[in-house]
N, C-alpha and C positions, 0 to 999 in steps of 0.2 A: 556767507556769501549772498550779492545782491545782484536781480540780474540785472543785465541794461537795457535802459528803454529805449519807447519806440520812435526813431528818429526817422520815419520816413516821412510826414509830412515837411519838416524843416528842410532837408534836405534835396527833395523833390515836389516843392510847391506846387498847386496849381493857384496858389494869391500869395501876393506880398504887399503886406503893409509897413510903411516907412515914418515912423514917430519923431519929429524933430524938427528945426529947420537949420540957419547956420549953412554951412561949408557942404560938411557931409552927408546927413539925410537927403537932400535933393540929388546928389551923387549917385546914391541908390538907387534911383527913380529913374536915371539917364542912362546908368549903366544897364541895367535893366532890359528898356528900352534900344536900348544901341545890341545888344546882343539878341533881340527878336526872341523876348518872353513872350509866350501867348498869351500867359495867363494874365490873371486880374492885377492891377498893382495900386495900392491905395495909401497916398499919403496922408497923415495924421496933422495937422496943424490946429491950433487953438484961434487965428487970425485970419488963414490967409484959403482963394478961393481956391490957389492953384498950386503947385510946387514941380518944376519943372517942365511945365504945359499941360498936367495931370492935375483932373479931378481931386482936390483934398476935402480931408473930411473933418470936422470940428471936434470929434473926437472919438476913444475906439464904439463908444455904443455908437455910432451913428453907421458904422460901416456895415453893409448887407448881409454877414455874417463873420463869425470868426477865422480871420486867417490861418490861412497853413503858417507859415514865417513871418515874422518882423523883427525888421531892424529897429534895433529900440536906438538914435543917436542923441540924449537929453543926457544932463548931469544924474553926477550918478544917486543922490536922495531921490529923484523922481525918476529911476529909473525904477527901481525898487517898487514905487505904486503902480509903475507901466507892466511892471510884471507880473503883482499883482491880480491887475485888473483882465490883463490875458488869460493867464490861467485860471482862472474862476468865468471866463467867457466859453472855453474848452479850446483854446491855440493850438496850435500845432506844436510851435516852441518862439523860439526868438533867442535871439544875436543880440549881445551887451555889450554896446561901443565905450561905455565910460569905464574914466580908470580911476584910482584912489578907495580901492576894496583891500582885500590883504595883499595882493601880490607889494603893495606899496608901501615900505617902511616906514615913509613920511608919516605917515597917519595911523600908524599903530594900534592902537587898542580902538582906534575909531573905527578905522580901518575893518578891523573882524569885526567890528557888533554891524556894521552895515553888508557884509556878504555870509554872516549868520540871518540876518535880516531880509538879505534878498533868494535866498536857500529855501527859507518860509514860505514866501510872498512865492514862489512857484510852482510847488508842493508838487505835483505831480507833471507839470510839465519842463519838456527839456531847456537849457538856457544853452550855449557857450558864451565863455567868455567868464566874467567882465574882462575889459582893459584887450578887446580884440578887434580883429576888424570885420573877420565876418567866413563868409561861404561866397564862394562863385561855383555854381553847376554850371559847367561847358556843354554838357550834355543836353540840358534844356534849355540852357540860356537863362537860365534864372540866379543872378545875381543881390544878395546882401551883402554887396562891396561899397565902400563912401569914396574910392579912388578910380584914379584910372588905372589898368593894368593891360599887359599887354598879348593877353590869350585870344584863340580863337574858340568859337563854338566846335564841338564835333557834327561832322559830317553824319546824313542820316546812316546808320549800321555800324557807324567806326566806334570803334574803343579807344582808350586810351588808360593813363594811366591815374590813380588817385594819389594827393599829396596832404599830409598833415603838420602842421609844424605851429611849434607853442610861439613864432616870431613871426609879426605881420610885416614888418621891413621885411627880411626876410621873404615871406609868401610875395610881398609886392614883386622883389626882385625877380624870381622864382618865374615867375606870368610872364619875364620879358625875356627869358630865353631864346638862342635862338638856334637851338640845336636840334629840329624835328622831332621834340618828342609830344605827342599828343596828351594834354590833360584832359581828364574826365570831370574831374573835381579838383579844389582846391579850399583847404580849412584850413584857419587860423582856429589855433587850443583857445591862449590869453591864460588866465587867472587859474582854467578847471574848475571854478567852484561848486559847480554840482554835476555838470556832465566832464567824463574826460578822455582823456584822448585815443582812450580804448574801447570806449564806446562809443565816438565819432567814427574810427575805423571799422568798428563791425558793420554800420549801419553804410558804409561807402563801400567796404567789400562784398556785401549781397547786389547792388546794382551790376546787371551783367552787362553795362557797358562799359566796365573796370575791368583792365587786366591785372592789374597789380599795384600795390599800395606801397608808398613813401611816407617814414613818420623820420621828421625831424624835432628827436625828443629830449627835452631839458632835464627832467622826471618823468618818472610811472607814477601813473594816479592808484591804479589796483591791479596788482600781482595776477590775481585771478582771471583781472576783463584781459589780461594780454596775453593769459595762460589759453583763456576761451577763443581770443582774437585770432591765435597762431595755429588751433585744432581745428578752427572754420577756415581759414585763408589754407590750410593743408588740404583738409574734403574738399573747398570749389576748383582746387589747385590754380590759385592766384598768388604767386611771391609776392612777400612782401621784403623791403630794405629796409635800414635804419641810420640815420645818421645821430646819432648818440654824443652831446655832447659834456662835458664835462671831466676829461684826462687832467686835465692843469688846476692847480689851486684855485690860477684864477678866474675859471670858469666856471669851475665849484661855485666861489664866491657869488659871479653874475648871478648864475641860476637862482639862486637864494635871493635874492633883493628882486630877481624878475619876475618869477613865476607862484611864486608861494605854494611849491610843490618840492616833495623829497627826491632829491637829484640820487641818494645813495650812491656807498662807493663805487668809482670805474673799475674795479676789477669784477666787483659782484655785478655791474651790471654788464659788462659785456658777458660771465656766465650765463646772466640769463638769457640773454639773446641768442646765444648756441644753443643753449636747453631749446628755446622756443622752434630752433631753425630761423632764424632771421640773421642774414650777416651783417657787419658794421661795417660804414664805410666815413672814413675821416672827412672829409672835402664836399664841397656842395657840387662840383664840376664831375665827381666818382658818384656820388647822388645820384646824377642827373642821368648819366651812362648808364649807369647802373639799371635803374628803370628803363630806359631805352633800350637794351639790350635783355630784357626781361620782357619788358612788352613787344619783342618783335618775335622772340625765339622764344621763350621762357627760358627755364630753369637749362644748365647744361649736364649731360650724365656722363663727361669725362672729363678729367683734368689736361685729357692730353692737347694743344695745339698747333697747329701750323701757323708758318707767316711764308708770304710770299711778296719781294718789293724789285723794282729793277737796279736795289740800287747794294752796294757790298758795303756800304754807310749804315744805312736804314736795319741790313739785317743785322749788324754790331748792334744796334741801339736795342734792338727786339731784342735778341738774345740777352743782351746784359739786363737790359729791364726784368727780362722772366725768372733772373739769376736769386734762388730763394723766395722763391712765391711758390704756392701749392702749385699753380697751374704751370705749365711746364713745354716744353718741343722734347719729343722724346725723335730719340736717331732715326733715322729712315731705313727698312728692312732693304735686303740686296734686292727685290723683286724690288717692290717700290720705288727705291731710285732710280733702278733700273729703267722702268718704268718712265718716270720723269725724264731721266735722260735721252730717251731714245729719243724724246717731244723735239729736247733742246740742242742735241749734238753733243760732241766730245769737247766742245772748247767751251764749256759752261762747266763749272763744279756743282755739283748737286748735293744739296744739304736743307736742313731743315733746321732754321728756317732759312727760306731759298733766297739767292740773289740769282734771277731767271734773265740778267742784263739786260739790254737795249735791242737784240737783234729779232729780236720778235714784238719791237712797241709798235701798235696802229696795226696788227696783222689779226684780225680777231679772229681767224679760222686756227692758227697758229697759236695764240695766245690761249682761246678754248682748250687744247690739246694738252698743253702743259697744265693749266691749272685744272682739268676735269683729273690728269693724273696724278696730280697733286695731292687734288681731294678727296679721291680713292682712299687713302690710309685709315680711314674710320673716327677721325678726330672729332673732338667734343667740338673745337670750332677754328675755324680756316678765317685767317686774317691776310687781306690783301693792304700792303701800304699801300695809301696813294694820296697828295694834297692835290688838290685841283686848282688851276692857277687862278688868280682873280679876272673878273669877267670885262671890269669895267676898263683894263686896258691890254687885256690878250684871251684868246679866245680857248674855250675848253675842248674842241670837238672833236682831237687826239685824243681823247680823255674817255669817253662813253664806248669805242672798240673796248679797253681796256672790262669797262663795267660790265658789259654786254655778255664777253668772256667768262667773267665768274662769275655772274648770275646764272649762265649755262651749265658753266660746271658742278654748282651747287644743287643744282635742279636736275642733274645729269647722275648725280650721286647721293640727293636725298641729305644734303649735309647742310650743317651751319655754318653762315658766313656773316664777315665782316669789313668793311672796309675804312681803316683806319688813317687818319689822319694825322700825323709828324705834330699839328703845328692846329687849333684849333679855330684860325680864321681863315683856313683853305679849306675849308666845307662851308659852305653855304647853307642856308634853312633851307632853300626850294632844292639844293641838291638831298638834302639830308631825309624832306620829305619824300623825295622821288627811288631814294634807294631803300626808304623801309614801306617805301609801297611795293617795291620787286623781293621783300623779305628779307634785304640785307641790311642790318644793322650801319648806320652810319655813327662814327665813335670818331668824336673829337678828343684826340690825345693818347698819347701811347699807354703812358700811365694808370691811365683812368679807362683803356682798353680792360691792361691783367686787374686791374683794380674790380672790374663790371664782370669778367669772368671769372673770377676769386670766386668770387659772390652769387654767379650765378649755379658754379658747385658748388658748393656748400649749400645751395638750396635743394640742389638734387639729389646730395648724400643724405641731409638734412632727414627727406623727407620718403628715403627707403630704409629706416627703422624706425620702432614704435614709437610714438608720444613720449616723453618724459613722464613723471607723475607730477603734482602739482608740487612747490616747493615748501620747505617748511617754514611758513614768515612766521614772524612772532606776533604778540598780540595775540596769540589761543592761549587754552588756559598754560599753566608752568609744568612743564615735566616733575620729576623726582626733586625734591629737596637733596643739594649735593653736599653741601656741610655746612658748620657754624660759621667757620669763620671765612672772613672777605679772600683772603687769599691765603686755601691751606697751603703746611709745606708740602716740601716735596714728597718725605713720609704718607702724608694720609693723601696727598694724589696719587704716587703708584696704588698704594694701597688701592684707593677707589678703582682704579683703572682692574686693577688684578684680580677682584672681584668679578666683574663685569667679565672677566679674559682674555683680556688683553695680553700682550707677551711682554710682560713685566721681569729683568732679573732678580731672584731672591733679595733683599736685603732688610737692614734693622734698623731702628733708631737704637741710638746710643747717647749716654750723659755724660759721660766722661770716659779718659783716654783709654781705664781699663774695662769699660764695657766693649770699646770698641778693637780692643786686640782679640777681647774672648768671642765679641762678635765674629771677627775675621777669621780667627781659626776655625770659628764652626761653620761658617761658609766657603772655606777653604779657598786658596789663594791662587791665583792674585786676585787684588779687588779694588773696590774705587771707594775711595771716601770725600763724602761730601760734608758742607755746612749748610746746615737746615736755615728757613729762613732769609735768605742768602737770593736776590731775583736773578743775576748777572754773576754765576760764582767763576765765567773765565775771564771777566772783565778784574774784578774782584782777588783771583787767585783763591778761592774759594774750594777750590776741587784738585783732588788728586788721584790718578788713576797709574792702574798695572804696578801697586804695592804688593813686592813678594814676599814680604817677611812681618814677623811680629812687629820688629825695631821698627822697620820703616811705616805700621802703622801709627804706632806707638809716636815716632818723631810728626809724623803726619798730624794724628791726632791733638800734640799738643799744640801744634801752629794753628791748625784749623781752629780749633774750640773756642776762642774768645772774638771768634766774626760774629757767631750766628747767635739761635738759640738752644743748637745741639747738633747732633752727628748723627749722619747715613752711613752705614756702611753695606755696598753693594757686593755681587760679586759680577766677575769685569767679562765682559764680553769680548770672544775672540773670535778672529777670523773674518772682520768688518770689510766688505769690499766697496760700499759708500753709504755715505752719510743724508740721509733726508730731514727734511723739516715737514712738520705737519702740523699746520695751527687752525683752529678754528674760531672764529667771532659773531658775533649776535649783530646780524646790518637792520637798520631799523627799519628797511623797507623787506629784504626776503630772507630774512631770518639765519638761522645757522648756515654759512659760511665755511667754507675748508678749503684752506692753501696746501698744497704738497711744491716741495720744490727743494731742491740743492739746499741741504742744515751744514752743522758743524759750526766753526767762526766764520765763516765766509758769507753767511747769507745774507744780509744789507749791502754786500759789498757786491756780489752777482744778480743778485736777486732776475734767480732762473728758479721760478714757480708757475702754479697754475693753478687755477682757481676751479670749485667745483661749488655748485648750490646744492644741499639736501633735501631729500635724500638723494642717493646717488646712489651706480650700478658699480658693480664689479670693470663693466667693458670701458666705464667713460672715466674710473680710476686708473685703468689702462692706460690708457690713451692718454690720459694726460702727463704720465710718469715718460711715456714716449714722447712727448710732446718736450720733457727740457733737455737744455743743452748738455745735461749730464747723464742722460742715457746710456749712452755711449760706455760710461762706469757701469753701469748696470750688465750692459751689455757686453760684455768680455772684453773692454777695450785693449787691442793690443796685445795680445796673448795674457793678459790678469785672467782670474776667475771668473765667471759667468756669476753675477749676484741671484740669489734665492728672489726673483722676481715676482714667483706665486706668494709665499710668504709676504710681503713685503704686500702686497694690494690685498691679502689675506688684514693683516692688522689695521691697511685704514680701512676697510671694511669695517671693522668691527669699533674701530672708533670714531667712525662715523654713525656708525649705531647708538652707541653712548653717548653722543652731543645729542641726537635725535630723542635717545632716551631723556635725558636731561636739558630738553631745548630752553625749556622757562630758568632756566637754574643758572646755569653757565656763561660768562658774558666773553671769557678769554680761556683757551686751551692751546698751549703751547708746548710742544712735543718738538725736542730739538736736541740732540739727534736722535730721529728711528735709527739703528744701527742696522743695516742692510747686508747678513753674512753672504757667505758662498752659497751655492744651491745643495740646498738639502739642510744646511746649519740655522736657516732662519731667521725670522730679524726681531729686534729687541727695542723699547723704548730704554733707552740711556738717559734723560733727562726727560722733566715733565712740569710745565708750568698751570696750574690751575686760578682765574678769577672768577669768582662765586659771582652770580648778581644781586645786588644790594636790597631787593625786595627778601631774600629768604629765609625762613626761620632761623630763629637764632639757637633751637634745640637740633641734638643729633638725632640723623635715620639710620634706617638699614642700610643706606650704601655705603657710610662712612663707619672703621671700627672705633668703636672705643679705647682708649688711650691702655695700651698694651698689647692691642689684639693683631699690629704690623707684622709682628714675625710671625702669627699665627697665618697667616694670608700669601703670607711671601713664599711660607715654604713649604 
């Protein structure tokens, strides 16, 4: 585990050096001057006396002292020389603008060599990039940024969000937002050759002027770095929201070609963010609106919402948009409904969402009474749907009594509130800034409002519980060796699971038809019979179930024997209520990853699953099971018997422990199905597929029985 570098001088510089000419380097000088940077700005150019009107120095050696931060705007070969000179001088850090290192497939081996040379040249000095635009510090007016931007400097005493993105173009676009979100810092991560996104984030979140943090993630630089970041954010009570790309195959391909960082599987990435207490949103608008909500009011302690509008149509849209979400509109209690009804009279139907009609429009006192009565319900967030008119053609004067009333109602009840414009263009930047100044969250878009509320509730829920233990990443010392074969057959795999104490039905490997009949009689009918050495038994007809007699076994064995490398006779599991799949894979970023979901032959069709990183807890396993669409089957759907949920959770816990014990040796473990019986009847592993990592030693270990031992282990 490596500790993060000290980025304080780079992020909050008192002196800035700018190396290079052309179009981009002079722009860095201009942008810092334009933003009113109070520190020193030192352009470095071998032939110019001044750059953008500022005195230039011929070389780094001529500078008054080592700069805190340097923007390097020269080609990739010269960049390495400049970084080496800065590091030797004791500089605070540098932004490497040039491309053509490991992130660019075109350069291949040359790019990789240059990247290694760049890291060696930097030594202990932090460098950001290469292939990135750099840093905008809106708190101090320090811009190591080679282009125009649309942001503003923070006022004295003002806080703002910090944002890091791996895309410089997205960063440029984010500066142009007109949604009223104050930004304290904006950084681009680029290639992350040396200093990763999590290290940058740790440096930013310590600043007292940062209220919350937004991360646009293409790939995770360090798992333990993100774990440190999440832990520190929790300590500082500064929430983080992530926009993680890579759900689609196209996005994953673009990531590999663009960032030279490991994207990891999307399901594992999602599980990792949840484990850290970092909510994930999917769009840039939702990303910005979530940051705005977290900046203005912070995490939301309850998932309950209220909505008020003067339109039944808007109330219906709000209700529909909430459908299926973790945040919701609870029905009003009778007492609460009566309080609201009293302010509106008998002609208005009171509900949540509320259409308060237009009877009280423009009447601030009446509006305040209604809004106060509604907000008295202790909701996590109170939303007022209000689209402002365009002021170039209309007047918005009649809208402000509504805003004033909402503000008064929130203050009277100590409640959180948001004004939600159904269309983003109907809430101007000036209006948004004014609403935020009053402590009201200005939200552009109804769907974005729900995304933001869900994210804010997720953070609050996560912070209520202890942090999860570090994930069991790969790359550590391998666990116990697990088998000689690359893919042990089902008999060997189940023997291993049985040794580890997992619930495996009794079974025996047999070589011919006669042995199959003898084994079945010893186990007791009914039995299952399977051909060994066949990966997808159902598709190939290599399994026969519920064989009730010696004759049944004889006929089945005769048919199955030619299909594989032997036969496996197993006691049938009766009383199954539901079938689960429990899968384990080894993710290159996160190590062992467990998937639980609806099992059986429909697993690929239904795609009803949840992903957990290991190690995991009993509570996490239960939460994962309860998130499945099939969970009602486990819970006694429509009078069916309830499943033995405790046994299912215990079995999955043991599977997880088995995977961690053999973390370096298992490539894949697929248990499908795990048959969950009725309450008190247990859960049983009906089928198991095991794939062993290629680096496993050839000899057998104590975890695998020698030939002929399976019968003993199963009995």
